[in-house]
C-alpha positions as CSV (number, residue, x, y, z in Angstrom):
1,M,-23.2,-2.1,25.0
2,V,-24.2,-4.2,22.0
3,L,-21.0,-4.7,20.4
4,D,-18.7,-4.8,23.4
5,K,-20.8,-6.1,26.2
6,D,-23.0,-8.6,24.1
7,N,-26.2,-7.0,25.2
8,S,-28.9,-7.4,22.6
9,I,-30.4,-4.2,20.7
10,P,-33.6,-4.0,22.7
11,E,-31.8,-4.2,26.0
12,A,-29.4,-1.4,25.1
13,S,-32.1,0.6,23.6
14,N,-34.0,0.3,27.0
15,A,-31.2,0.8,29.1
16,M,-30.2,4.2,27.3
17,G,-33.8,5.4,26.9
18,V,-33.7,5.5,22.9
19,G,-35.8,3.9,20.3
20,Y,-34.8,0.5,19.0
21,T,-34.6,1.8,15.4
22,A,-32.1,4.5,16.4
23,M,-30.0,1.9,18.4
24,R,-30.0,-0.4,15.4
25,R,-28.8,2.2,13.2
26,W,-26.0,3.2,15.5
27,V,-24.7,-0.3,16.3
28,N,-25.0,-0.9,12.3
29,Q,-22.8,2.5,12.0
30,L,-20.3,1.6,14.6
31,E,-19.8,-1.7,12.9
32,A,-19.1,-0.4,9.7
33,E,-16.7,2.3,11.1
34,R,-14.7,-0.2,13.0
35,G,-14.7,-2.2,9.8
36,G,-13.1,0.7,8.1
37,H,-15.9,2.4,6.2
38,T,-16.4,6.2,6.5
39,P,-20.0,7.0,6.9
40,K,-21.8,9.7,5.0
41,A,-23.3,11.0,8.3
42,K,-21.5,12.1,11.2
43,A,-19.0,9.7,12.4
44,I,-19.1,8.0,15.9
45,T,-15.5,6.6,16.4
46,Y,-13.0,9.4,16.7
47,D,-10.7,7.9,13.6
48,Q,-13.6,8.2,11.5
49,Q,-14.4,11.8,12.7
50,R,-10.6,12.7,11.9
51,I,-11.1,11.2,8.6
52,Q,-14.1,13.3,7.9
53,A,-12.3,16.5,9.2
54,L,-9.5,15.9,7.0
55,E,-11.7,15.1,4.0
56,A,-13.5,18.4,4.5
57,K,-10.1,20.2,4.9
58,V,-9.1,18.7,1.6
59,K,-12.2,19.7,-0.2
60,Q,-11.7,23.3,1.1
61,I,-8.2,23.5,0.1
62,E,-8.9,22.2,-3.5
63,W,-11.7,24.7,-3.7
64,E,-9.2,27.6,-2.7
65,K,-6.9,26.3,-5.1
66,E,-9.5,26.4,-8.0
67,I,-10.3,30.0,-7.0
68,L,-6.5,31.0,-7.0
69,K,-6.0,29.3,-10.4
70,K,-8.9,31.3,-11.9
71,A,-7.8,34.6,-10.5
72,T,-4.2,34.0,-11.6
73,A,-5.7,33.3,-15.3
74,L,-7.7,36.4,-15.2
75,L,-4.7,38.5,-14.0
76,M,-2.5,36.9,-16.4
77,S,-5.2,37.7,-19.3
78,D,-5.6,41.0,-17.9
79,T,-1.9,41.6,-18.2
80,I,-1.4,40.2,-21.4
81,K,-4.2,42.6,-23.1
82,R,-2.1,45.6,-21.7
């Protein structure tokens, strides 16, 4: 409403039944996301939500890879000792 329909933040917050501060934060976050910034909090736009999901998946895969490297090193050291 604020960015696409040129309503003011007070008008939009009254129409939606939310506080002015919350509406202002959402507007600022949406502007940032549309500008290509990925937020630390849960994203609003689909593209940023997808980026956050992919970043989480990459982090999980990297964590699993580290575990596998450590397990392989442990198994190799055990094999060498025998």
